[in-house]
matplotlib code that plots the C-alpha trace (Angstrom):
import matplotlib.pyplot as plt

x = [-29.3, -26.2, -23.2, -20.4, -17.0, -14.5, -10.7, -8.6, -10.4, -13.4, -15.9, -19.2, -22.4, -25.3, -28.3, -31.1, -30.1, -32.4, -30.9, -27.4, -27.7, -28.6, -25.8, -23.4, -24.2, -23.5, -20.3, -18.8, -19.6, -17.9, -14.8, -14.5, -14.0, -11.3, -13.5, -13.3, -16.4, -18.2, -20.8, -23.1, -25.8, -27.8, -28.8, -29.8, -26.2, -26.0, -24.8, -21.8, -19.6, -16.7, -14.5, -14.4, -11.2, -10.5, -7.3, -9.0, -10.3, -14.1, -16.4, -20.2, -21.9, -25.6, -27.7, -29.8, -28.7, -29.7, -29.3, -32.6, -34.0, -32.8, -35.0, -33.4, -35.0, -33.5, -30.0, -30.3, -31.4, -28.5, -26.1, -27.3, -26.5, -23.1, -22.2, -23.2, -21.0, -22.3, -21.7, -23.7, -26.6, -29.2, -32.5, -35.9, -36.8, -38.8, -41.4, -40.2, -42.1, -40.5, -37.5]
y = [-17.4, -15.7, -17.1, -16.4, -17.6, -18.0, -18.2, -20.2, -23.4, -22.3, -23.1, -21.7, -20.9, -20.6, -18.4, -16.5, -12.9, -11.5, -13.5, -13.1, -9.3, -9.4, -11.9, -9.6, -6.7, -8.7, -10.3, -7.1, -5.3, -8.1, -8.3, -4.5, -4.6, -7.3, -10.0, -13.7, -15.8, -19.0, -19.0, -22.0, -23.1, -26.1, -27.4, -30.7, -32.0, -31.4, -28.9, -26.7, -24.3, -22.1, -19.9, -16.3, -14.3, -10.8, -11.9, -14.5, -13.4, -13.3, -12.6, -12.1, -12.9, -11.9, -13.2, -10.0, -6.6, -4.8, -5.6, -6.4, -4.0, -4.5, -5.5, -3.9, -6.4, -9.3, -7.7, -7.3, -10.9, -12.1, -9.9, -11.5, -14.9, -13.7, -12.4, -15.7, -18.7, -20.6, -17.9, -16.5, -18.6, -17.7, -17.4, -16.8, -13.3, -11.5, -8.9, -5.3, -4.7, -7.7, -6.7]
z = [19.5, 20.8, 22.6, 24.9, 23.7, 26.5, 26.2, 23.8, 24.6, 22.6, 25.3, 24.3, 26.2, 23.9, 24.9, 23.3, 22.8, 25.5, 28.4, 26.9, 27.0, 30.7, 31.4, 29.5, 31.7, 34.9, 33.5, 32.3, 35.6, 37.6, 35.3, 35.2, 39.0, 38.5, 40.1, 39.1, 39.5, 38.3, 35.5, 35.4, 32.9, 31.9, 28.5, 26.9, 27.3, 31.1, 33.6, 32.8, 34.7, 33.7, 35.9, 34.5, 35.1, 33.9, 32.1, 29.9, 26.5, 26.3, 23.4, 23.2, 19.9, 19.3, 16.4, 16.2, 15.1, 18.3, 22.0, 23.5, 26.1, 29.7, 32.6, 35.6, 38.0, 36.0, 36.0, 39.8, 40.2, 38.1, 40.0, 43.3, 41.9, 40.6, 44.1, 45.8, 46.6, 43.6, 41.1, 38.2, 37.1, 34.6, 36.6, 35.0, 34.1, 36.8, 35.9, 36.0, 39.3, 41.1, 43.2]

ax = plt.figure().add_subplot(projection="3d")
ax.plot(x, y, z, "-o")
ax.set_aspect("equal")
plt.show()
C-alpha cells in the first residue's frame, strides 16, 4: 500500500501501488500545468475530497521498490475524470484495448 501525503495538514490518501502510480502520473501532469483540481476517493471511513494546488507540498510514498507498469487506457480514463467538474476520481482499471 502506498499513499499520497498532502500539505502540512498530513492528509493521506492510501492506495495500492498500482492505482497510486496511475494517479501520480495524472496529478503531476495537472500540477505541472499549474492547474488546481479536486481529488476524491472512498474507503471504509467514507467519502473524502481534497483540493490540489501547485503551491501545496505533495508527496507520493510507494511500498514497493519499483513503480508498477502503466496502463495508458487507465491514465486516459483518470485524466478524463480529472478534467471534469467533479475532479479526479479513481475509476476501475480498463483493459489496455478499452479506450
